[in-house]
C-alpha positions in Angstrom: 50.4 11.5 -11.4 49.2 8.2 -12.6 47.2 7.8 -9.4 45.8 11.3 -9.9 44.6 10.6 -13.5 43.1 7.2 -12.5 41.3 8.9 -9.7 39.8 11.6 -11.9 38.8 9.0 -14.4 37.1 6.9 -11.7 35.2 10.0 -10.5 34.2 10.8 -14.0 32.9 7.3 -14.7 30.9 7.4 -11.5 29.3 10.7 -12.3 28.6 9.8 -15.9 26.9 6.5 -15.1 24.9 7.6 -12.1 24.5 11.3 -12.2 23.0 12.3 -15.6 21.7 15.5 -14.0 25.3 16.6 -13.3 25.8 17.2 -17.0 22.7 19.2 -17.4 22.8 21.8 -14.6 20.0 24.4 -14.5 22.1 27.5 -15.3 19.4 29.6 -17.0 15.8 30.6 -16.3 13.3 28.3 -17.9 9.9 29.3 -19.4 6.7 27.9 -17.8 5.6 24.6 -19.1 2.6 22.4 -19.0 2.5 20.3 -15.8 4.1 16.9 -16.2 2.3 13.6 -15.9 2.6 11.3 -12.9 2.9 7.5 -13.2 -0.9 7.2 -12.7 -2.0 9.9 -15.2 -1.9 7.9 -18.4 -3.7 4.8 -16.9 -6.4 7.3 -15.8 -6.7 8.8 -19.3 -6.7 5.3 -20.9 -10.0 4.3 -19.1 -12.8 3.6 -21.5 -15.6 6.2 -21.9 -18.4 6.2 -19.3 -21.9 5.2 -20.4 -23.2 8.3 -18.5 -20.8 10.7 -16.7 -22.0 11.5 -13.2 -22.2 14.9 -11.5 -20.0 14.9 -8.4 -19.4 17.6 -5.8 -16.1 18.0 -3.9 -16.4 20.3 -0.9 -12.9 19.7 0.6 -10.1 17.2 0.0 -7.7 18.5 2.6 -4.4 17.8 4.3 -5.4 15.9 7.5 -1.8 15.1 8.6 -1.3 18.5 10.4 2.5 18.1 9.7 4.9 21.0 9.1 8.0 20.8 7.0 10.9 19.5 9.0 14.3 21.2 9.1 17.5 20.4 11.0 16.6 22.9 13.8 13.0 21.6 14.3 10.2 22.6 11.9 8.9 25.6 10.0 5.4 27.0 9.6 5.4 25.6 6.0 3.2 22.5 5.6 4.9 19.3 4.7 2.5 18.7 1.7 0.5 20.7 -0.7 -2.8 22.3 0.5 -4.3 22.1 -3.0 -5.7 18.6 -2.7 -9.2 19.7 -3.7 -7.9 21.2 -6.9 -5.9 18.1 -7.8 -8.9 15.9 -7.2 -11.1 18.0 -9.4 -8.5 17.9 -12.2 -8.3 14.1 -11.9 -12.1 13.7 -12.0 -12.2 15.9 -15.1 -9.4 14.0 -16.8 -11.1 10.6 -16.2 -14.1 11.6 -18.3 -16.4 9.6 -15.9 -17.4 12.6 -13.7 -18.7 16.1 -14.2 -17.2 18.1 -11.2 -19.4 20.8 -9.7 -18.0 23.8 -7.9 -18.5 23.4 -4.2 -15.2 24.4 -2.6 -16.0 28.2 -3.0 -19.7 28.0 -3.2 -20.1 31.3 -1.4 -18.3 33.1 -4.2 -20.5 31.4 -6.8 -23.6 32.3 -4.9 -22.6 35.9 -4.6 -21.9 36.1 -8.3 -25.2 34.5 -9.2 -27.0 37.0 -6.9 -25.3 39.9 -8.8 -26.4 38.3 -12.1 -29.9 37.8 -10.8 -30.3 41.4 -9.6 -28.9 42.7 -12.8 -31.3 40.7 -14.9 -34.2 42.0 -12.8 -33.3 45.5 -13.6 -32.7 44.7 -17.3 -36.0 42.8 -17.6 -38.0 45.6 -15.8 -36.5 48.5 -17.9 -35.4 47.1 -21.2 -36.3 43.5 -22.1 -39.3 41.8 -20.5 -38.5 38.6 -22.4 -35.0 38.1 -20.9 -34.9 34.4 -19.7 -34.2 33.8 -16.0 -30.9 32.5 -14.6 -30.8 28.7 -14.9 -30.7 26.7 -11.7 -27.4 25.2 -10.3 -26.6 21.6 -11.1 -26.9 19.3 -8.1 -24.7 16.3 -7.5 -25.6 12.7 -7.2 -22.3 11.9 -5.4 -20.1 13.7 -3.0 -16.5 12.8 -3.0 -14.7 13.3 0.3 -11.5 12.2 2.1 -8.0 13.7 2.2 -4.3 13.1 2.8 -4.3 11.2 6.1 -0.6 10.4 6.5 2.8 11.7 5.5 5.5 9.4 6.9 9.1 10.5 6.6 12.3 8.4 6.7 10.5 5.0 6.4 13.6 3.7 4.7 17.1 5.3 4.8 20.4 3.9 3.7 23.6 4.4 1.8 27.0 3.1 0.9 30.4 4.7 0.6 34.1 4.1 0.6 37.3 6.1 0.9 40.9 5.0 0.1 44.0 7.2 0.3 41.9 10.4 0.0 39.7 9.1 -2.8 36.1 8.3 -2.1 32.5 8.5 -2.9 29.1 7.7 -1.4 25.5 7.2 -2.3 22.6 7.9 0.1 18.8 7.5 -0.2 15.7 8.2 1.8 12.1 7.1 1.2 9.0 8.9 2.5 5.3 7.9 2.0 2.1 9.7 1.5 -1.3 8.1 2.0 -4.8 9.3 0.8 -8.3 8.1 1.3 -11.2 8.8 -1.0 -14.9 7.9 -0.5 -18.0 8.3 -2.6 -21.2 9.3 -0.7 -24.7 9.1 -2.2 -26.6 12.4 -1.9 -30.0 10.7 -2.0 -29.6 8.8 1.3 -26.1 9.6 2.6 -24.8 6.0 2.1 -21.0 5.6 1.7 -20.9 3.6 -1.5 -17.2 3.0 -1.7 -13.9 3.9 0.0 -10.4 3.5 -1.5 -7.0 3.8 0.0 -3.8 4.6 -1.9 -0.2 5.1 -0.7 2.7 6.5 -2.7 6.4 6.4 -1.8 8.6 9.5 -2.3 12.3 8.9 -3.1 15.3 11.2 -2.4 18.8 10.3 -3.6 22.3 11.8 -3.2 25.6 10.8 -4.9 28.9 12.4 -4.3 32.6 11.8 -5.0 35.7 13.5 -3.6 39.5 13.6 -4.0 41.9 14.8 -1.3 45.6 14.2 -2.1 49.1 15.7 -1.8 50.3 15.6 -5.4 53.7 17.2 -4.6 55.5 18.5 -1.5 53.2 21.2 0.1 50.8 21.0 -2.9 47.4 19.7 -2.0 44.7 18.8 -4.5 41.2 18.6 -3.3 38.0 18.2 -5.5 34.5 17.1 -4.8 31.3 16.9 -6.7 27.8 15.4 -6.4 24.2 15.5 -7.2 21.0 15.2 -5.2 17.6 14.3 -6.6 14.3 14.7 -4.7 11.0 13.4 -6.0 8.5 16.4 -5.8 5.9 15.9 -3.1 3.3 17.6 -5.2 3.8 15.0 -8.0 3.6 12.2 -5.5 0.4 13.6 -4.1 -1.1 14.0 -7.6 -0.1 10.4 -8.4 -1.9 9.1 -5.3 -5.0 11.1 -6.0 -5.2 10.0 -9.7 -4.7 6.4 -8.6 -7.5 6.7 -6.0 -9.9 8.1 -8.7 -9.1 5.3 -11.1 -9.6 2.7 -8.3 -12.9 4.3 -7.3 -14.2 4.1 -10.9 -13.3 0.4 -11.3 -14.6 -0.6 -7.9 -17.8 1.2 -8.7 -18.0 -0.8 -12.0 -17.5 -4.0 -9.9 -20.4 -3.0 -7.6 -22.5 -2.0 -10.7 -22.9 1.6 -9.6 -21.9 2.8 -13.1 -20.8 1.3 -16.4 -18.6 1.9 -19.4 -19.9 2.4 -22.9 -18.4 -1.0 -23.9 -20.9 -2.8 -21.6 -20.3 -6.0 -19.7 -17.3 -7.3 -21.7 -15.2 -4.1 -21.2 -16.4 -3.9 -17.5 -15.4 -7.4 -16.8 -11.9 -7.0 -18.3 -11.3 -3.8 -16.3 -12.3 -5.5 -13.1 -10.2 -8.6 -13.8 -7.1 -6.5 -14.5 -7.7 -4.3 -11.5 -8.2 -7.3 -9.1 -4.9 -8.8 -10.3 -3.2 -5.5 -9.7 -4.8 -5.1 -6.3 -3.8 -8.6 -5.2 -0.2 -7.9 -6.1 -0.3 -4.5 -4.3 -1.9 -6.0 -1.2 0.8 -8.8 -1.1 3.7 -6.3 -1.3 5.1 -5.4 2.1 7.6 -2.7 3.1 10.9 -2.8 1.1 8.8 -4.1 -1.9 8.6 -7.6 -0.4 6.0 -9.7 -2.1 3.8 -11.6 0.3 2.4 -15.0 -0.6 -0.3 -17.0 1.3 0.7 -20.4 2.6 -2.4 -22.6 2.7 -0.8 -26.0 1.9 0.8 -27.7 4.9 2.6 -30.5 3.0 5.3 -30.5 0.4 7.3 -32.9 -1.7 10.7 -32.0 -3.0 13.3 -33.2 -5.5 16.8 -31.8 -5.5 20.0 -32.2 -7.5 23.4 -30.9 -6.6 26.9 -31.8 -5.5 28.9 -33.2 -2.6 32.3 -32.0 -1.4 34.2 -34.2 1.1 36.2 -32.8 4.0 38.1 -35.9 5.2 41.6 -37.3 5.6 42.5 -37.5 1.9 44.3 -34.6 0.1 42.2 -34.9 -3.1 38.7 -33.7 -2.6 36.6 -33.5 -5.7 32.9 -32.7 -6.2 30.6 -35.6 -6.5 26.9 -35.8 -7.4 23.8 -35.5 -5.0 20.2 -36.6 -5.6 17.6 -36.1 -2.9 13.9 -36.7 -2.2 12.2 -34.9 0.7 8.8 -34.7 2.5 8.0 -31.5 4.4 5.3 -30.8 6.9 4.5 -27.3 8.2 3.7 -26.6 11.9 2.6 -22.9 12.1 4.0 -20.1 10.1 7.7 -20.4 10.8 8.5 -24.0 11.6 8.7 -27.1 9.4 9.8 -30.7 9.9 11.2 -32.6 7.0 12.4 -36.1 6.1 15.1 -36.4 3.5 16.5 -39.4 1.6 19.7 -38.7 -0.3 22.1 -40.5 -2.6 25.5 -39.0 -3.2 29.1 -39.8 -4.1 32.1 -38.9 -2.0 34.9 -38.4 -4.4 38.6 -38.3 -3.4 39.9 -39.0 -6.9 42.1 -42.1 -7.1 42.5 -42.3 -3.3 38.8 -43.1 -2.5 35.4 -42.9 -4.2 32.1 -44.4 -3.1 28.3 -43.9 -3.3 26.5 -43.3 -0.1 22.8 -43.1 1.0 21.6 -41.1 4.0 18.3 -40.6 5.8 17.8 -37.3 7.7 15.2 -35.7 9.9 15.4 -31.9 10.3 13.7 -29.0 12.0 13.5 -26.0 9.7 12.9 -22.3 10.5 11.7 -19.9 7.8 12.9 -16.4 8.4 10.2 -14.7 6.1 7.5 -17.3 5.8 5.1 -15.2 3.7 7.6 -13.5 1.3 8.3 -14.5 -2.3 11.9 -15.0 -1.3 12.2 -16.9 1.9 15.5 -17.6 3.6 15.5 -20.6 5.9 17.8 -22.5 8.2 17.6 -26.0 9.4 19.4 -28.6 11.6 18.9 -32.2 12.5 20.4 -35.7 12.6 20.5 -38.7 10.4 22.2 -41.9 9.4 24.6 -42.6 6.5 25.7 -45.9 4.9 27.9 -46.9 2.0 26.2 -48.6 -1.0 29.2 -50.0 -3.0 32.3 -52.0 -2.3 35.1 -49.4 -2.1 37.4 -51.8 -3.9 35.0 -52.3 -6.8 32.4 -49.7 -7.7 30.4 -52.2 -9.7 29.7 -54.4 -6.6 26.7 -53.6 -4.4 28.0 -54.0 -0.8 26.5 -51.9 2.0 28.8 -51.0 4.8 28.4 -50.1 8.4 25.8 -47.3 9.1 27.1 -44.2 10.9 25.2 -41.5 12.7 25.6 -37.8 11.9 24.3 -34.4 12.5 23.7 -31.7 9.8 22.8 -28.1 9.6 22.3 -25.8 6.6 20.9 -22.6 5.1 18.9 -22.0 2.0 16.7 -19.6 0.0 13.4 -20.4 -1.6 11.6 -18.5 -4.3 7.8 -19.2 -4.7 6.8 -19.3 -8.3 3.2 -19.8 -7.2 1.3 -20.9 -4.1 2.1 -24.6 -5.0 5.5 -24.4 -6.6 8.8 -23.2 -5.0 12.4 -23.3 -6.2 15.1 -23.5 -3.5 18.9 -23.3 -3.3 20.6 -24.8 -0.3 23.9 -25.7 1.3 24.6 -27.9 4.3 27.4 -29.2 6.5 27.3 -32.8 7.6 29.3 -34.0 10.7 29.8 -37.7 10.9 30.5 -39.3 14.3 33.4 -41.4 12.9 36.7 -41.1 11.1 36.1 -44.3 9.3 33.7 -43.1 6.6 36.3 -43.2 3.8 38.2 -46.1 5.3 41.1 -44.0 6.4 41.8 -43.1 10.0 44.2 -40.2 10.5 44.4 -37.5 13.2 41.8 -36.8 15.8 39.1 -35.1 13.6 36.1 -37.0 12.3 35.0 -37.0 8.7 32.9 -34.1 7.3 31.2 -33.4 4.0 29.1 -30.7 2.4 26.0 -31.0 0.3 24.7 -28.2 -1.9 22.0 -28.2 -4.6 18.9 -26.8 -6.3 15.5 -28.2 -5.6 11.8 -27.9 -6.6 9.1 -28.0 -4.0 5.4 -29.0 -4.7 2.9 -27.9 -2.0 -0.3 -29.7 -1.4 -3.1 -30.4 1.1 -4.0 -33.8 2.5 
């Protein structure tokens, strides 16, 4: 029974910490509510007022993917995304305050109704009131906004994790889709395409479940399971992408001086500066939210501090210090060559202790050369020499040099284009068993270096 109660408690903690929706199930009908904001709604509403709102026409902002909703047995005749893109775009234009949307999607309905009004007015003027004013003309647009949803990619990322032990288990799964929209502004005076913007939005689906399957007594089986699934609405994701596209179009139009805010040049410049910084970050972010960084500098100097751990014939193996200087030269995107000069102490306690210097040359391969986090591996050869008399640490007495090979792995994080912080660990294999003045067995002496370093990149 103790195992039973522990299991129930574990499942409860899992659901309480990860599945807030589990404790708020939709058991009753809910009244209609005002549509919720997307992540891009408030930034759109926060834009400064326009100096002069522009009349714009939207004829059609359609689903250009042609995709139908997928099911396990194939697909249905229901479309994968909403067909109300034009309505969403008009709402976003209205919310921004920078545009005056003009009805064009159902222009035939508007024209029919105006003809009815015009004919009615003619009869009214002729028979009752000759002074009745005529029907005012339709507004015309200086801009036409066009585009549509051009892509809906499903399962671009899928994954999960789970475990089961003696009938007790749980799992978590996720899936990510992506929707992409294009929006362009066309001048009605000459047909020139003034600006085109492109926005993509990911759509997340998650599922968490826990289960229990156990014989608690002879011929008495206890089985329980629970879980929750959360799917981000496609309509909200589409609304988010459209609102982001409208905001981007407004700011890029300010940058090109097509229109302006009421605040004038100072407000315009601040909007453009913030937008360019945001755009640079977005454009440098790859799939899986990987941040991409340009690598212009071909040279780097590095300083590192860390520790040394011997692997030799003595039983006591303590951690000593490590200090290193390094020069690195890039050859292409993935490959580097580096020269390293290191000073470190091999520490075997009372049995042996000495300070050594080494010079290494390595070839290095960067696995993700343009990411903020860059794993790398390297290998090479070098030479090592003792600096002190092993019988007296205060006496400078260089010993016999020994050749070695080394290999290692590391991870570098780029703070900026010129500064990087790296963490590394390496294994050094010396071609001798005399490094620590003790020869025992058939195996040569080894040691490990590990540390934290700072890289400075520069051009020559």
